[in-house]
C-alpha positions in Angstrom: -37.2 43.1 12.4 -33.8 41.1 12.4 -33.6 38.7 9.4 -33.5 35.8 11.9 -36.7 36.6 13.6 -38.3 37.1 9.9 -37.0 34.0 9.0 -38.1 32.3 12.5 -41.7 33.9 12.0 -41.8 32.2 8.9 -40.9 29.0 9.6 -43.5 29.2 12.5 -46.2 30.2 10.3 -45.2 27.4 7.7 -45.5 24.7 10.6 -48.7 25.9 11.6 -50.3 25.9 8.0 -49.0 22.3 7.8 -50.4 21.0 10.8 -53.6 22.5 10.2 -53.4 20.6 6.6 -52.8 17.8 8.3 -55.8 17.8 10.4 -58.0 18.8 7.9 -56.8 15.8 5.5 -57.6 13.2 8.4 -54.5 12.7 10.0 -55.8 14.4 13.3 -56.5 12.9 16.4 -59.5 10.8 15.2 -59.2 7.5 17.2 -61.7 4.5 17.6 -64.4 4.9 20.0 -65.1 8.5 18.8 -68.7 9.0 17.8 -69.7 10.1 14.5 -70.5 13.5 15.3 -67.0 13.8 17.4 -65.1 12.6 14.0 -67.2 15.3 11.5 -66.2 18.0 14.4 -62.4 17.1 13.7 -62.3 15.9 10.4 -65.5 17.9 8.6 -68.2 17.0 6.2 -67.9 13.8 4.3 -67.9 13.9 0.4 -70.1 10.6 0.4 -72.0 8.5 3.2 -72.5 4.6 2.7 -74.8 2.4 4.6 -73.1 -1.0 4.8 -75.4 -3.7 6.7 -75.4 -2.3 10.5 -72.2 -0.3 9.8 -72.0 3.2 8.0 -69.0 4.6 6.4 -67.9 8.0 5.9 -66.0 8.9 2.7 -63.2 11.7 2.8 -62.3 12.1 -0.7 -59.5 14.3 -1.4 -59.6 15.1 -5.1 -58.0 14.7 -8.2 -54.3 16.0 -6.9 -54.9 14.4 -3.3 -54.2 11.1 -4.4 -56.2 10.1 -1.3 -59.7 9.0 0.2 -60.1 8.0 3.7 -62.9 6.3 5.0 -64.5 6.2 8.6 -66.3 3.1 9.3 -68.8 3.4 12.2 -70.6 0.5 14.0 -74.7 0.3 14.5 -74.2 2.4 18.0 -72.4 5.1 15.9 -68.8 4.3 17.2 -65.8 4.7 15.2 -64.4 1.2 14.2 -61.7 2.3 11.8 -60.2 5.2 10.0 -58.1 4.4 6.7 -56.7 5.5 3.4 -58.0 3.4 0.9 -56.5 4.1 -2.1 -53.8 1.6 -1.8 -52.7 -1.8 -3.7 -54.0 -3.5 -0.9 -57.6 -1.9 -1.1 -57.6 -2.2 -4.6 -56.7 -6.0 -4.4 -60.2 -6.3 -2.7 -62.0 -5.5 -6.1 -62.4 -9.1 -7.9 -63.8 -8.7 -11.5 -66.5 -10.7 -12.3 -67.7 -10.3 -8.4 -67.3 -7.1 -7.2 -70.2 -4.7 -8.7 -70.3 -0.7 -8.2 -71.9 -0.7 -4.8 -68.9 -2.6 -3.7 -66.3 -0.7 -4.9 -67.8 2.6 -3.3 -67.6 0.6 0.1 -64.2 -0.5 -0.6 -62.3 2.5 -2.1 -65.1 5.2 -2.7 -66.3 7.3 -5.6 -64.0 8.2 -8.5 -62.4 11.2 -9.4 -63.0 10.6 -13.0 -65.5 8.7 -14.8 -65.3 7.5 -18.6 -67.6 5.7 -20.8 -66.8 3.9 -24.0 -69.7 3.3 -26.3 -68.2 1.1 -28.4 -67.1 -1.8 -26.0 -70.5 -0.5 -23.7 -67.8 -0.4 -20.7 -67.5 2.3 -18.2 -64.3 3.2 -15.9 -63.7 4.9 -12.7 -60.2 6.6 -12.3 -58.3 7.0 -8.9 -55.1 8.8 -8.4 -53.2 7.2 -6.1 -49.6 7.7 -4.5 -48.7 3.9 -4.8 -46.1 2.4 -2.3 -46.2 6.0 -1.0 -43.8 6.9 -4.0 -45.4 6.6 -7.4 -47.9 9.2 -8.8 -50.3 6.6 -10.3 -53.7 6.0 -12.0 -55.8 3.0 -11.0 -58.8 2.4 -13.6 -61.9 -0.3 -12.6 -63.8 -1.2 -15.6 -67.5 -2.2 -15.4 -69.6 -3.9 -17.8 -73.2 -2.9 -18.3 -74.3 -4.7 -15.5 -72.5 -3.0 -13.5 -69.7 -5.5 -12.6 -65.9 -5.1 -12.5 -64.3 -6.7 -15.8 -60.9 -5.3 -15.1 -58.4 -3.2 -13.4 -55.5 -1.2 -14.8 -52.8 0.8 -13.2 -50.1 3.0 -14.6 -48.7 6.1 -14.2 -50.9 9.3 -13.5 -50.8 11.5 -16.9 -51.1 14.4 -15.1 -47.7 14.3 -13.4 -45.6 12.9 -16.6 -42.7 15.1 -17.2 -43.6 15.3 -21.1 -46.9 15.4 -22.2 -49.7 17.5 -21.1 -49.3 16.9 -17.3 -47.8 19.9 -15.2 -44.0 18.3 -15.2 -41.8 18.9 -12.5 
């Protein structure tokens, strides 16, 4: 086999893997109007399922390094209304300190990657790694009081990606 053919074969295999990864990460052919079973067949089993009035929300959490959570919202008839990436500043801004509770946060941005409890203040935090503005490796923390109501949100660099320190570096 010539070197050109070998490189071409590697290229084809790489592109196949990229396209397969995109499909499994929810970038595939999910379209409004599809049934819940069609979406699950295309994207896979959801990580969480939430009832939201007459709607159902399927969460596709991509994990700590994935920096994404996709939410598929279905109407009362089980037809897809929307499929969106929710770890964005636009969705974080829907969380209102003093108003939004844990259930509300789950329906807006899904389950956290990490949770912490601070015994001194009695607060709990949920952390969400995300790619801010499509460029910055960020970490949003949502804090709750003992009643489960949001007290504040804090956004900053994700320490997992910092060059100095304990992160994996670049």
